[in-house]
DRENSEZA-573315 format. One record per atom (N, C-alpha, C): residue in three letters; z, x, y. Coordinates in pm, whole numbers, padded with zeros to 5 digits, always signed. Atoms other than C-alpha are relative to their C-alpha. Layout:
N
alaZXY ...
This chain:
213
phe-00051+00034+00137 phe+00989-02359-01213 phe-00113+00030-00102 ala+00117-00026+00088 ala+00639-02332-01378 ala-00001+00145-00044 gln+00008-00147+00026 gln+00661-01956-01361 gln+00123+00053-00073 leu-00127-00044+00067 leu+01017-01936-01497 leu+00032-00077-00130 arg-00030+00066+00130 arg+00969-02139-01816 arg-00127+00025-00078 ala+00111-00022+00084 ala+00752-02080-02125 ala+00031-00107-00117 ala-00015+00095+00118 ala+00691-02363-02380 ala-00055+00063-00123 val+00042-00054+00139 val+00667-02282-02748 val+00012-00126-00097 thr+00017+00113+00099 thr+00552-02550-02998 thr+00021+00041-00142 gly-00018-00030+00137 gly+00631-02567-03361 gly+00137+00037-00041 leu-00140-00036+00028 leu+01001-02485-03335 leu+00086-00124+00054 ser-00087+00100-00037 ser+01304-02708-03301 ser+00056+00028+00143 leu-00059-00008-00138 leu+01470-02778-02959 leu+00117+00103+00000 gly-00118-00084+00010 gly+01767-02584-03087 gly-00038+00153+00012 ser+00052-00142-00017 ser+01558-02263-03067 ser-00013+00036+00136 ser+00011-00031-00145 ser+01536-02292-02686 ser+00111+00098+00046 arg-00101-00109-00048 arg+01713-02020-02492 arg-00047+00038+00143 val+00026-00060-00136 val+01739-01853-02154 val+00010+00139-00011 leu+00017-00143+00001 leu+01627-01498-02110 leu+00017+00059+00142 pro+00007-00061-00140 pro+01715-01272-01809 pro-00132+00068+00019 gly+00123-00064-00039 gly+01407-01138-01625 gly-00108-00103-00003 leu+00116+00076+00009 leu+01060-01267-01648 leu-00083+00016-00131 val+00085-00010+00118 val+00832-01357-01937 val-00142-00016+00056 leu+00150-00002-00052 leu+00463-01267-01850 leu-00085-00042-00131 arg+00082+00050+00118 arg+00217-01467-02070 arg-00126+00075-00017 arg+00104-00086+00036 arg-00002-01166-02138 arg+00056+00100-00098 asp-00040-00110+00080 asp+00006-00899-02401 asp-00030+00132+00061 phe+00029-00141-00050 phe+00017-00520-02341 phe-00147+00042-00035 ala+00139-00071+00021 ala-00333-00355-02307 ala+00033+00131-00063 ala-00061-00125+00051 ala-00133-00034-02373 ala+00145-00008+00012 tyr-00141+00017-00007 tyr+00223-00001-02462 tyr+00072+00125-00048 phe-00083-00114+00035 phe+00469+00289-02477 phe+00149-00035+00017 pro-00135+00029-00016 pro+00837+00216-02545 pro+00072+00104+00092 thr-00072-00085-00093 thr+01062+00352-02269 thr+00137-00044+00004 ala-00133+00027-00016 ala+01439+00371-02267 ala+00049+00007+00144 gly-00056-00008-00143 gly+01629+00296-01940 gly-00099-00049+00097 asp+00081+00053-00112 asp+01477+00215-01599 asp-00134+00064-00010 leu+00138-00062+00000 leu+01106+00265-01566 leu-00063-00046+00137 arg+00078+00031-00127 arg+00880+00275-01254 arg-00122-00073-00025 val+00110+00094+00011 val+00622+00005-01205 val-00085-00007+00124 val+00098+00006-00107 val+00312-00017-00998 val-00077-00130-00016 leu+00081+00129+00003 leu+00127-00351-00906 leu-00135+00045+00058 val+00137-00020-00055 val-00248-00349-00857 val-00075-00123-00003 thr+00081+00128+00000 thr-00499-00615-00762 thr-00154+00038+00002 glu+00132-00043+00000 glu-00818-00411-00796 glu-00019+00102-00115 pro+00017-00099+00111 pro-00974-00194-01077 pro+00027+00142+00041 leu-00028-00136-00022 leu-00859+00160-01092 leu-00126+00093-00025 arg+00130-00060+00020 arg-01220+00258-01196 arg-00092-00033+00122 pro+00080+00032-00130 pro-01425+00288-00866 pro-00130-00053-00040 ala+00132+00053+00022 ala-01745+00093-00848 ala-00104+00096+00065 leu+00112-00084-00060 leu-02083+00263-00779 leu-00032-00042+00140 ser+00030+00048-00133 ser-02123+00044-00471 ser+00094-00108+00040 ala-00092+00104-00059 ala-01927-00197-00238 ala-00062-00132-00032 pro+00060+00139+00021 pro-01981-00577-00292 pro-00099-00025+00099 gly+00108+00027-00091 gly-02305-00681-00138 gly-00088+00111+00037 val+00072-00118-00037 val-02440-00329-00125 val-00089+00046-00124 asp+00089-00047+00105 asp-02743-00220-00342 asp+00027+00146-00025 phe-00022-00136+00032 phe-02698+00103-00532 phe-00128+00047-00065 leu+00127-00053+00045 leu-03028+00285-00579 leu+00007+00144-00040 val+00000-00139+00058 val-03074+00590-00808 val-00136+00039-00021 asp+00138-00046+00010 asp-03394+00789-00803 asp-00017+00093-00122 ser+00015-00084+00114 ser-03328+00990-01120 ser+00112-00022-00103 gln-00100+00021+00099 gln-03145+00978-01446 gln+00116+00102+00016 gly-00100-00102-00033 gly-02961+01306-01345 gly+00098-00048+00097 arg-00095+00045-00107 arg-02819+01149-01029 arg+00089-00115-00058 tyr-00078+00120+00059 tyr-02710+00833-01225 tyr+00108+00058-00085 glu-00102-00067+00089 glu-02529+01056-01484 glu+00104+00071+00092 ala-00093-00062-00086 ala-02369+01255-01202 ala+00096-00102+00064 ser-00083+00097-00063 ser-02245+00931-01041 ser+00104-00049-00107 leu-00097+00050+00103 leu-02092+00821-01373 leu+00108+00116-00032 arg-00090-00102+00005 arg-01923+01166-01403 arg+00109+00009+00115 trp-00087+00014-00112 trp-01786+01125-01055 trp+00107-00122-00014 ile-00086+00111+00027 ile-01642+00788-01144 ile+00101+00032-00108 ala-00096-00053+00097 ala-01477+00939-01453 ala+00107+00080+00057 arg-00102-00096-00057 arg-01313+01209-01263 arg+00085-00075+00097 arg-00079+00073-00099 arg-01200+00971-00995 arg+00103-00086-00067 thr-00090+00083+00081 thr-01052+00729-01251 thr+00116+00084-00057 glu-00097-00085+00054 glu-00875+01017-01419 glu+00101+00055+00104 ala-00080-00050-00101 ala-00733+01143-01094 ala+00098-00108+00041 val-00093+00109-00020 val-00589+00802-01018 val+00114-00023-00092 val-00109+00018+00110 val-00406+00771-01348 val+00084+00117+00001 glu-00084-00124-00021 glu-00290+01133-01316 glu+00102-00009+00110 arg-00087+00008-00114 arg-00146+01055-00980 arg+00123-00095-00034 leu-00112+00081+00038 leu+00055+00767-01134 leu+00087+00066-00093 gln-00083-00077+00079 gln+00175+01000-01401 gln+00094+00100+00076 arg-00079-00095-00081 arg+00285+01257-01147 arg+00113-00072+00075 ser-00117+00074-00071 ser+00488+00989-00967 ser+00090-00068-00108 asn-00079+00050+00105 asn+00644+00910-01309 asn-00001-00154-00020 val+00025+00139+00021 val+00495+00554-01318 val-00018-00018-00155 lys+00012+00030+00131 lys+00540+00413-01667 lys-00072-00137-00034 leu+00061+00142+00022 leu+00399+00054-01625 leu-00088-00036+00108 leu+00106+00051-00099 leu+00092-00086-01453 leu-00020-00143-00024 leu+00019+00138+00007 leu+00084-00455-01382 leu-00119-00035+00091 ser+00124+00020-00081 ser-00260-00563-01277 ser-00050-00152-00014 ser+00053+00129-00009 ser-00409-00894-01174 ser-00148-00010-00036 val+00137+00001+00040 val-00756-00788-01276 val-00013+00081-00129 lys+00031-00073+00130 lys-00910-00648-01610 lys-00035+00144+00055 gln+00026-00137-00047 gln-00909-00268-01584 gln-00107+00066-00061 gly+00114-00070+00070 gly-01167-00176-01834 gly+00041+00107-00105 glu-00033-00091+00106 glu-01178+00056-02133 glu+00034+00138+00047 ala-00021-00138-00045 ala-01195+00380-01929 ala+00140+00013+00055 val-00134-00021-00058 val-00868+00309-01747 val+00104-00019-00117 ile-00099+00019+00111 ile-00692+00182-02062 ile+00015+00133-00079 cys+00003-00126+00083 cys-00798+00505-02257 cys+00083+00102+00091 ser-00069-00099-00083 ser-00679+00721-01960 ser+00163-00023+00008 ala-00140+00036-00012 ala-00345+00528-01933 ala+00067+00041-00137 lys-00059-00033+00128 lys-00288+00576-02310 lys+00014+00154-00009 ala-00006-00147+00012 ala-00357+00951-02281 ala+00113+00053+00086 his-00109-00048-00082 his-00096+00978-02009 his+00133-00076-00017 gly-00129+00064+00030 gly+00173+00748-02152 gly+00038-00107+00093 val-00020+00101-00095 val+00129+00463-01905 val-00033-00140-00071 ser+00020+00140+00063 ser+00179+00100-02033 ser-00080-00086+00087 val+00083+00082-00090 val-00064-00153-01896 val+00003-00143-00055 val+00006+00142+00016 val-00050-00530-01860 val-00112-00049+00097 glu+00111+00037-00096 glu-00380-00677-01715 glu-00023-00154-00002 cys+00038+00139-00011 cys-00524-01007-01610 cys+00107-00095+00025 leu-00116+00088-00035 leu-00193-01144-01476 leu-00040-00096+00111 pro+00033+00103-00114 pro-00218-01464-01261 pro+00057+00053+00122 ala-00044-00040-00127 ala-00190-01406-00897 ala+00145-00047+00038 glu-00144+00061-00021 glu+00132-01628-00888 glu+00100+00097-00061 asp-00092-00080+00065 asp+00301-01397-01134 asp+00020+00127+00089 leu-00009-00133-00074 leu+00218-01079-00926 leu+00067-00031+00140 ala-00068+00038-00124 ala+00330-01261-00609 ala+00148-00018-00016 leu-00135+00014+00035 leu+00658-01350-00782 leu+00067+00131-00001 val-00055-00131+00025 val+00716-00990-00888 val+00012+00073+00144 thr-00007-00062-00137 thr+00637-00877-00516 thr+00125-00067+00074 glu-00116+00056-00071 glu+00895-01132-00386 glu+00138+00055-00060 ile-00135-00052+00061 ile+01168-01005-00636 ile+00031+00144+00041 thr-00018-00145-00015 thr+01105-00633-00583 thr-00019+00037+00138 gly+00032-00036-00134 gly+00978-00628-00224 gly-00110+00108+00008 val+00087-00096+00012 val+00707-00398-00341 val-00147-00056+00018 ser+00142+00046-00009 ser+00332-00444-00236 ser-00096+00066-00093 pro+00100-00063+00089 pro+00027-00380-00454 pro-00039+00137+00047 tyr+00045-00147-00033 tyr-00075-00014-00472 tyr-00158-00009+00030 glu+00147-00017-00031 glu-00414+00071-00314 glu-00046+00135-00041 pro+00031-00137+00066 pro-00558+00342-00534 pro-00097+00089+00072 phe+00097-00081-00068 phe-00842+00449-00303 phe+00020+00004+00149 gly-00038-00019-00133 gly-00659+00492+00022 gly-00026+00144+00052 asp+00018-00130-00063 asp-00664+00800+00256 asp+00051+00111-00083 asn-00073-00110+00072 asn-00424+01002+00044 asn+00004-00027-00140 val+00008+00025+00149 val-00511+01018-00318 val+00073+00117-00085 glu-00062-00122+00066 glu-00314+01341-00394 glu+00160-00018-00003 gly-00147+00003-00016 gly+00045+01252-00272 gly+00064-00090-00104 glu-00079+00075+00098 glu+00316+01071-00472 glu-00023-00149+00052 val+00009+00147-00027 val+00278+00692-00501 val+00132-00047+00056 thr-00127+00037-00066 thr+00538+00524-00279 thr+00025-00156-00030 asp-00022+00141+00030 asp+00469+00147-00369 asp+00045-00019-00137 ile-00046+00004+00140 ile+00684+00147-00679 ile+00123-00092-00017 ala-00104+00091+00039 ala+00913-00115-00829 ala+00083+00063-00114 val-00073-00058+00118 val+01187-00041-01083 val+00039-00124-00090 ala-00030+00101+00109 ala+01226-00237-01409 ala+00103+00058-00082 thr-00113-00033+00075 thr+01545-00234-01600 thr-00037+00002-00157 phe+00054+00010+00149 phe+01359-00309-01933 phe-00143-00052+00004 cys+00137+00051+00020 cys+01012-00398-02056 cys-00033+00021-00139 gln+00020+00002+00147 gln+00930-00490-02409 gln-00090-00120-00039 pro+00080+00129+00052 pro+00697-00719-02625 pro+00094-00106-00035 leu-00067+00110+00035 leu+00812-01059-02689 leu-00095-00098-00067 leu+00080+00093+00077 leu+00676-01298-02959 leu+00045-00142+00023 leu-00021+00145-00022 leu+00670-01671-02852 leu-00081-00070-00100 gly+00083+00062+00090 gly+00559-01845-03164 gly-00102+00096-00056 ser+00105-00099+00035 ser+00218-01685-03224 ser-00054+00070+00124 glu+00058-00063-00114 glu+00167-01566-02872 glu+00084+00119+00044 arg-00071-00121-00040 arg+00254-01211-02769 arg+00007+00009+00151 cys-00028-00006-00136 cys+00407-01174-02425 cys+00071+00117+00035 val-00072-00121-00052 val+00572-00921-02206 val+00133-00055+00070 his-00133+00026-00045 his+00949-00951-02137 his+00043+00109+00089 ile-00031-00111-00089 ile+01049-00758-01823 ile+00108-00041+00101 gly-00103+00024-00088 gly+01354-00739-01599 gly-00014+00112+00129 phe+00019-00081-00118 phe+01341-00604-01241 phe+00135+00013+00078 thr-00101-00011-00104 thr+01588-00460-00992 thr-00035-00074+00122 ser+00038+00082-00110 ser+01582-00727-00730 ser+00057+00044+00131 val-00048-00032-00129 val+01608-00667-00360 val+00056-00113+00075 cys-00062+00126-00064 cys+01737-01013-00288 cys+00108-00066-00088 asp-00100+00066+00079 asp+01996-01246-00423 asp-00056-00072-00118 phe+00067+00072+00108 phe+01744-01414-00654 phe-00001+00098-00121 gln+00006-00080+00125 gln+01794-01280-01006 gln-00067-00086-00110 pro+00076+00091+00081 pro+01529-01450-01221 pro+00048-00007-00149 his-00012+00027+00145 his+01586-01598-01568 his-00116-00090-00042 cys+00112+00087+00055 cys+01325-01760-01787 cys+00049-00086-00104 leu-00033+00105+00099 leu+01373-02076-01985 leu-00106+00003-00112 ile+00091+00007+00120 ile+01215-02053-02333 ile+00024-00145-00059 leu-00011+00138+00037 leu+01163-02432-02408 leu-00078-00027-00129 cys+00060+00028+00136 cys+01097-02510-02782 cys+00004-00144-00031 gly+00013+00130+00048 gly+00984-02823-02939 gly-00104-00018-00113 pro+00099+00017+00116 pro+00797-02956-03249 pro-00135-00020+00043 val+00135+00026-00038 val+00494-03066-03055 val-00006+00017+00160 ala+00014-00027-00147 ala+00347-03008-02696 ala+00059-00123+00076 gly-00045+00114-00077 gly+00421-03362-02581 gly+00157-00002+00018 val-00139-00010-00018 val+00798-03324-02645 val+00038+00107+00088 asn-00035-00113-00097 asn+00808-02988-02466 asn-00027-00045+00140 glu+00035+00049-00143 glu+00628-03153-02166 glu+00111-00096+00059 gln-00104+00094-00046 gln+00882-03437-02150 gln+00125+00076+00036 his-00117-00078-00017 his+01179-03194-02175 his-00013+00085+00129 ser+00029-00080-00123 ser+01014-02972-01905 ser+00017-00084+00127 glu-00004+00087-00113 glu+00961-03265-01661 glu+00142-00043+00030 ala-00143+00047-00012 ala+01325-03382-01725 ala+00079+00115+00074 leu-00067-00113-00048 leu+01461-03032-01653 leu-00039+00038+00153 glu+00044-00018-00129 glu+01246-02988-01344 glu+00061-00095+00097 gly-00059+00104-00087 gly+01374-03311-01203 gly+00150+00022+00026 val-00148-00041-00016 val+01738-03191-01264 val+00012+00104+00100 phe-00010-00116-00092 phe+01672-02872-01078 phe-00027-00049+00140 arg+00039+00057-00128 arg+01510-03063-00793 arg+00113-00075+00062 met-00117+00077-00056 met+01808-03296-00759 met+00108+00100+00036 leu-00106-00094-00035 leu+02055-03004-00767 leu-00042+00070+00129 gln+00042-00062-00114 gln+01846-02831-00501 gln+00022-00081+00125 gln-00031+00092-00111 gln+01864-03132-00274 gln+00140-00021+00027 leu-00141+00023-00006 leu+02230-03176-00340 leu+00061+00126+00075 phe-00052-00124-00058 phe+02308-02809-00240 phe-00047+00018+00141 asn+00053+00008-00142 asn+02080-02839+00064 asn+00082-00088+00086 thr-00080+00093-00076 thr+02277-03136+00179 thr+00137+00053+00025 leu-00145-00064-00019 leu+02620-02955+00125 leu-00007+00106+00110 asp+00019-00107-00092 asp+02480-02657+00328 asp-00002-00056+00132 gln+00016+00053-00130 gln+02400-02885+00614 gln+00137-00063+00054 
């Protein structure tokens, strides 16, 4: 329930509404409007490779080799984003911050990016779509990306003063998510209404479970 509701203070309760799809409480790091369905990739690691693995020291004995390493990283990052473009990916949903190099490359290739998503949000998207996070540095970095979800729409959404992402997915299960936009004049009123609604949903859930049995 916490992931499928968004509280907005400063508005009347009558402004509350139900929206199809999900509302992600993050703004676009890069955004390109796209009509119709769009292909989406989920990631849980930076697309810009690190100079060394965690816990491993990286030693450079010259400025030239250090600059060569940075050039290799830049080429590798560009190759990953180009692979997404070749696979017609239009949206990248990331649980980590991707960094300026990745964002610039995504903008150059027309790929929208939403970063720093909570792990719970990415897990919910995985449950809805059945798609696992993409591993950018696997054995095959040249072929088409196969871990792709399909979104029916993706657009900016302004909730009060907060910029969010409103997105709808093609679900692989019976669960068709909708998000409750709960408005109230102050945070305390929103919290009371939220707790009351959550209690109602829990009661209905228990009732239907009893009927099923």
